[in-house]
VEXDRENRO-700309 format. One record per residue (C-alpha): residue number from 1; x, y, z. Coordinates in steps of 0.05 Angstrom, whole numbers, plus 32768, in hexadecimal, padded with zeros to 4 digits. Layout:
N
+-----+------+------+------+
! seq !    x !    y !    z !
+-----+------+------+------+
! NUM !    X !    Y !    Z !
...
+-----+------+------+------+
END
This chain:
97
+-----+------+------+------+
! seq !    x !    y !    z !
+-----+------+------+------+
!   1 ! 7C6B ! 9169 ! 9176 !
!   2 ! 7C7D ! 9120 ! 917C !
!   3 ! 7C60 ! 90E7 ! 91A5 !
!   4 ! 7C8A ! 90AB ! 91B8 !
!   5 ! 7C5E ! 906F ! 91C6 !
!   6 ! 7C76 ! 9030 ! 91E7 !
!   7 ! 7C44 ! 8FF6 ! 91E8 !
!   8 ! 7C52 ! 8FBB ! 9215 !
!   9 ! 7C2B ! 8F80 ! 922F !
!  10 ! 7C2E ! 8F67 ! 9277 !
!  11 ! 7C46 ! 8F20 ! 9280 !
!  12 ! 7C10 ! 8EEF ! 9296 !
!  13 ! 7BFA ! 8EFE ! 92DD !
!  14 ! 7C26 ! 8F3C ! 92E1 !
!  15 ! 7BF6 ! 8F75 ! 92CD !
!  16 ! 7BFA ! 8F9A ! 9310 !
!  17 ! 7C46 ! 8F94 ! 9312 !
!  18 ! 7C4B ! 8FAB ! 92C9 !
!  19 ! 7C20 ! 8FE8 ! 92D7 !
!  20 ! 7C4B ! 8FF9 ! 9314 !
!  21 ! 7C8B ! 8FF0 ! 92EC !
!  22 ! 7C71 ! 901B ! 92B3 !
!  23 ! 7C59 ! 9052 ! 92E2 !
!  24 ! 7C9C ! 9051 ! 9306 !
!  25 ! 7CC2 ! 9058 ! 92C5 !
!  26 ! 7C94 ! 9092 ! 92AE !
!  27 ! 7C9C ! 90B6 ! 92F1 !
!  28 ! 7CE7 ! 90AE ! 92ED !
!  29 ! 7CE9 ! 90C9 ! 92A6 !
!  30 ! 7CBC ! 9103 ! 92B9 !
!  31 ! 7CE5 ! 9118 ! 92F5 !
!  32 ! 7D2C ! 9107 ! 92DF !
!  33 ! 7D2A ! 9119 ! 9295 !
!  34 ! 7CF3 ! 914E ! 9295 !
!  35 ! 7CC7 ! 912B ! 9262 !
!  36 ! 7C7D ! 911F ! 9262 !
!  37 ! 7C6F ! 90D4 ! 9263 !
!  38 ! 7C2A ! 90B7 ! 9273 !
!  39 ! 7C15 ! 906F ! 927F !
!  40 ! 7BD4 ! 9054 ! 9262 !
!  41 ! 7BB3 ! 9010 ! 9269 !
!  42 ! 7B8D ! 8FF6 ! 922C !
!  43 ! 7B45 ! 8FE9 ! 9240 !
!  44 ! 7B2F ! 8FBC ! 9207 !
!  45 ! 7B58 ! 8F89 ! 91E1 !
!  46 ! 7B91 ! 8F60 ! 91FC !
!  47 ! 7B92 ! 8F64 ! 9249 !
!  48 ! 7BCF ! 8F85 ! 9269 !
!  49 ! 7BE2 ! 8FB1 ! 922E !
!  50 ! 7C05 ! 8FEE ! 9249 !
!  51 ! 7C17 ! 902E ! 9223 !
!  52 ! 7C4D ! 905E ! 9236 !
!  53 ! 7C43 ! 909E ! 9210 !
!  54 ! 7C77 ! 90D5 ! 9210 !
!  55 ! 7C78 ! 9119 ! 91EF !
!  56 ! 7CAF ! 9142 ! 91D0 !
!  57 ! 7CAF ! 9184 ! 91AA !
!  58 ! 7CE2 ! 916F ! 9175 !
!  59 ! 7D12 ! 9139 ! 915F !
!  60 ! 7D4D ! 915C ! 917F !
!  61 ! 7D2B ! 9157 ! 91C3 !
!  62 ! 7D20 ! 910D ! 91B8 !
!  63 ! 7D6A ! 9103 ! 91A7 !
!  64 ! 7D7F ! 912A ! 91E5 !
!  65 ! 7D52 ! 9101 ! 9213 !
!  66 ! 7D67 ! 90C0 ! 91F2 !
!  67 ! 7DB1 ! 90D1 ! 91FC !
!  68 ! 7DA4 ! 90DF ! 9246 !
!  69 ! 7D7C ! 90A0 ! 9254 !
!  70 ! 7DAF ! 9073 ! 9231 !
!  71 ! 7DE2 ! 9088 ! 9266 !
!  72 ! 7DB1 ! 9088 ! 92A1 !
!  73 ! 7DBB ! 904B ! 92CE !
!  74 ! 7D7B ! 905B ! 92F5 !
!  75 ! 7D53 ! 9057 ! 92B5 !
!  76 ! 7D71 ! 9014 ! 92A2 !
!  77 ! 7D64 ! 8FF8 ! 92E8 !
!  78 ! 7D1A ! 9008 ! 92DF !
!  79 ! 7D1B ! 8FEA ! 9299 !
!  80 ! 7D38 ! 8FA9 ! 92B6 !
!  81 ! 7CFF ! 8FA7 ! 92E9 !
!  82 ! 7CCB ! 8FB0 ! 92B3 !
!  83 ! 7CEA ! 8F77 ! 9289 !
!  84 ! 7CD8 ! 8F48 ! 92C2 !
!  85 ! 7C8D ! 8F58 ! 92BC !
!  86 ! 7C83 ! 8F6E ! 9274 !
!  87 ! 7C91 ! 8F57 ! 922E !
!  88 ! 7CBF ! 8F84 ! 9205 !
!  89 ! 7C99 ! 8FC1 ! 91EC !
!  90 ! 7C8E ! 8FD9 ! 91A6 !
!  91 ! 7CA4 ! 9022 ! 919D !
!  92 ! 7C86 ! 9053 ! 916B !
!  93 ! 7C98 ! 909C ! 915D !
!  94 ! 7C5C ! 90C5 ! 9146 !
!  95 ! 7C5F ! 910B ! 9128 !
!  96 ! 7C24 ! 9139 ! 9131 !
!  97 ! 7C09 ! 9153 ! 90EF !
+-----+------+------+------+
END
């Protein structure tokens, strides 16, 4: 099992908009690409830190999903909207041991 974690920070004064953009992207991924993506807001530490956490059974699944989203204009439209309210995220791929 793998987790894909994207960690982004809302731009100043844009926390609500960043949460909405992140949730919209997660909902789109869940419905369009049949993946499980959740949105979490960090409670302590830097304000406005948002985590998108996805799950995949294996690396082949990740490659398949990645190939689909690279060609998905709807996905990129949502990414563009999130760029307006969030700093670029850091992405990590975690393997369950």
